[in-house]
N, C-alpha and C positions, 0 to 999 in steps of 0.2 A: 548558369551553373547547372551541373547534372549530378543526379544521384541514381544509382542503378538498383532496381528491385532484386532481391535475393533469389526469387523464383519468378520466372516469367508469368505474368498475368495474375499474380496474387501477392498479398502482403499489406502492411500498414505503414503509412508515411506519417511519422510523428514530427511536428514542426512548431516553431514559434514564429512570431512576427516581430521584427525589430522595433517598429513604431507604428501605431495605428494613426497615421497622419492622413492617409488617403482613404477613399471610400471602400477600398477592397484590397484583397491579397489573392493572387492567382498563381497557378502553376499548370503544367501540362504533363500527362503521362502518355508517352509516345511509343510507337513500334520501332523496330530496328532501323527502318528507312526514314523515320521522322515525318512520314506522310499521313499517318492516321493515328488516332488516339482519343484521349479525353482532355478537355480543358475544364479545370476546376477553379471556381471563383468563390471565395468567402467574402461576401459583402457585409455591410453593417446590419443587414436585416435577414439574410438567408444564405444558403449554399446553392450555387448554380453550377450544373454540370452539363456540358455539351459534347456530343460526338463530333469530332473535328471533321472527319472525312464526309459525313453525311449531314453536317450542320443540324443535328438532331438534339433538341433539348431533353434532358433526362430529369424530370421534375419530381419532387416530393411535395405534394400539396399541403402537407402538415408542417413542413419545415418553416420556422420563423426565426431561426438564430443563425448567425454567421460569426463575425468577429465580435468580441466583447471588450469593452474598454476597462478591463480589470487587471491590476497588477498580478503577475504570476500565471495568467492564462496561457495555455498552449492548445494545440489542435491536432486532430488526426483524420486521416482519410484511408478507408479500407477498400481494397480491390479483391474481389472473390470470383474467379473465373468458373469454378466448379458449380457454385450455386447462382452464378450470374447476378451478383448483388454488389452494389456500391453502398458504402455507409460513410458518414462523417460525424465528428463530434468534438467536444471541448473537454480537455483534461485527459485523464487516464483513458486509454483506448479500450473500451468495453461497451457492452450493450447498454448498460445503465446511463452512460453519458452521451449516447447517440442523439444527434439532432436532425440528421438527414438520412434517408434510406431510399434507394431505388433498386427494383428487381425487374429484370426482363421477364416477359411471360414465357415460362418454361414449357407451356402447352402448345404454343404456336409452332409453325413450321420453320422458324428461324433459329431454333435452339442451337443447332450445330454451327451455324454461321456465326452467331453471337459468341459462342465459346471460342471459336478460332480467332475472332477479333480480340477478345480479352486476353487470350493466351499469347497473342503477338506483342503485347505491351511489355516493354523492358526497362524504360528509362523515364525518370522524372526530371523535367527541366523547370527550373525555378529562378526567380530574380534574387538579388542579394538581400532584398527586404525579408525574404523567407529564410529562416534559420533551421536547417535540418537538425533534428534531435536524434532520431534513430529510425532505422528501417526494420520492422518486424517481419519475420519470415511468413507467418500464417495470418490469414485475414480474421476479422471479427465474425464469429458465427453464432456462438451460444453464450449463455450466462456462465461465468467462471465461478465455481464454488469457493467459499472462503475457508471451509474446514477441510483438513487433510485426514485421510485414512490409509492405513497400510493394507497390503494385499489380502491378508487373512481376515480383515474386518469388513471388506467390501462385498456387497450383494449386487446382483444384476439390477435390482430395483434402484439402488443407489446410483449406478452409472446411467440408467435410462432416464432418471429424473434429475441428473446433475446435482445431487445433494452434497457430494464430497468430491474433492480432487484427489485422485489416486496419488499416493506417494511417488509412484513411478513416473508420473507426469510432471513432477517438479524438475527444475534444472539439476545438473550434476552437483552443483555447490549446495543447493537447498536440500537435496537428498543426503548429502554428507552431514549437514547440520541436523537434519531430522534424525539420522541414526545416532547422533551423539547424545540426544536428550529424550528419545522416545522409548527407551528400554523399560521393562517392568521393574527393575531395581532402582530406576532413577526416581526416587521419591523424597519428599520432604521429611516425613516422619520415618525414622529408621530404628532398628533395634537398640542402637546405642543412645538414641534420644527420641523415644516414641511420642513425647509431648512437645516436639519442636514448634509446631503450629500454635499450640496453646501458649507456649512461652512467648512467642512473638506477639500474640494478642495481649498477653499480660503486659509486655514491655510498652506496647502502644497505649494501653489504657492507664498506665500508672505514672503519675508525675514523678520525675526524678530518674526514671528508667531510660535506657539509651534511646529506644525508638521514639518515645514520647518527646524527649529533648531534641533529638535530631530533626524530627518533623517540625517542631517549633522553629529551630534554626533555619530551616529551608523555606519558611513561609514567604520570603522575598526572592526566592530563586528565579521565578518567572515573572513576578510583578515587583519590579525594583522599588516603586514608589507607593505601593499599596499592598501590605502583607495579606496573604491569602492562604490560610492553613489548609483549606480543602484542595488547593492546587499544588499538592506535594505528594511525593511517593519516595520510597527508599530504594537505593540501588546497591545491591550486595554483589560484588564481582567475584568471579571464579577464574583464577589464572592471571596471565599478563597480556598486555597489548602486544601483538606480534606484527602490527603494521598492516594487517589484512582486513581490518574492520574499523568502523568509527568507534573509538574507545576499546575497552576490553571486550573480547567477543562474547563472553558468557556472563550474563547479568541476571541475578534473581531480583525481581522487582516486587515491592511490598506496597499494596494499595489498601489503606484502611477504608472502612465503609464511608461512602460519600466523597471520597477523594478522587481526583481526576488529573489528567495531564492537559497541558495546552494543546491546541491543534498543532501538529508537527509532522515533519516528514523524516525520512531515514537515510539521507545522504546517498540515495541511489544504491544502497546496499541490498543484498538478499538477507532474509531473516526467517527463522522459525520460532514460533512462540507456543509454549505449552503451559496450560494452567495446572499448577501443582496443588492449589488449595482454593476453595471458594469459587467465585465466578466473576467475569468481567464483561462489561458492555462496551462495544466498539462501534464508533461512527466513522465511516469512510467518506473522504472528500475527493473531488476530482482533481484539485490542485490547491496549493497553499496560496491564499489570496490576502494581501495586506489590507484590503478594504474590509473593515469589520462587518460581519454578518452579511456580506455580499454573496457568499457561496455556501449553499446548504449541503448537508451530507446526501449522497446518492444511495447509501445503504447503511443499515445498522445490523448488528449481530451480537448474540450473547454466547459466551464460551464458558463452559463449566469444567470441573476437575477432569484432567486428562485429555481434554480437547486440545487439538493442535491447529494453529492457523499459520499463514505464511505471508511473506512480503517478497516481491521481486523488484528489479530496477524500474519496472514500468507499471506494476499493479500493487494495489494496497499500500502505497507509499505514504499517503497523507491521511492521518487518522487522529482520533482522540479516544483515550481509554478512560473509563469511568467505572468505579465500583458503586453501583446504585445504592441509594439510601435505603431502599427496600430490602437489600441483602442483609444478612445477619452476621456474615463472617468477613474478615480481612481476606482480600484476594492476593495470592502469591503466584507469580508467573516466573518462568525461566525464558529469557530471550537470548537468542544467539545470532550473531551477525557476521557477514563476510562479503567483501566486494566481489563482484564477478570478474572473470578473467579479462573482459574488455574494458574494465574500469582502470584507467591509468592515473586519474586525478587523485583518487583516495581522499575525497572531501571529508574532513574530520568532524563535521558539525551536524547536528540535527537543527534544521531551521524550524522556528515555532512562531506563533502569534502571541504577543503579550496582551495584557489586559486592555490596551488601547487599540488592538488590532494591527499593530506594527510588527513586521517580520524581524525576528532577532535570531542570533546564533547561540546555540547551546552546545558546549563541548561535553560529550558524555563522560561523566566522571564516576568515581567510586566513593560511596559513603563508608564502606568497610569491606575488607576481604572476607570471603565466605567462611574460611576456617576460623578466623578470629571472631567473626560474628556468632557462629554456632557456639563457641566456647563462652562468649559473653552471655548469650541467651540461657545457657545451662546455669551459669552462676546466678543470674537474676532469678531464674525459675526456682532454683534450690533455696534461695533466700526469701521467697515470696511469703507473705503473711498468711495467717491461719485461714482468712476468708477465701483464699484461692486454693487451699489444700484439697478441697473436694473435687477439683478439676482434674 
């Protein structure tokens, strides 16, 4: 089978392996004539790359990982002709998941010759045991920031140190989502209800109020046989499902202190997430693995009020959100989702890991419509007892 690179000499090949029954999985990246190229082999213990025409091994002495016998694992190989670098890894294609790297010596006299060789590579040939997932246009080069900033917020220092991803570097769909929720007037507390956040805190803390009762009801949502109040959050939706996202595209999520989500992914959708109140702790995982505790997060990050982060079909997809016990406030976020134009399947579920580490499906639902929720919070807040009147 053949898969073409989108640009000659560069890109990322994302692939799965149908079954790890043999000792290795291999493919070749060839020139237009099929006479020269790279032979790439993922073995049980490492990644081996050989120059086909010259029979030249391209070794990374630090590489000790190849295929892994874990459910959900997938792999990537990056080809970078401009920097004359090869990389490979497991899970999301990014620097943090890299397990193999080889770079030609850019200072020797072969730089031009090596560049011509790499730029001649056009086609990936692979057996049926390798399942192509996606070809990315650009190679892996730098750390990809998690936080988004708009043009008028960015400094030269931010760009030089890769502290933020510019909004302009997001996909067209993610930019559209960003513009929908990033405005200065897009706030939780508004002139018609300046104590909205306090009212939500009151409803969570008070037995008999809606938030408190709903969280109790949801304690078995992700752990069917073992109620877990901490593994709950509230989903307040804005608008209707238009078929372009997993569930209703705009969701205000409410995270009491100490509450968290299961490890989950986002159906291959794009998303923008903004913190409206409080702060949230995010752990990122390379892929969703059904074997409990087998895959550790490759990065963690904390986002505070007005911070914005993002999800693409290939990056930041698998994560866990947690409002740390050390925080003093409920965290409230606004999430918005949309499938990209290449997504024809429109998978309607978030896959997650239950309390036994098994992969399950969760259909994104609504606990209440936003307009009704705001009216209810106003009624509860206006009826609050004297002890809350000072707030």
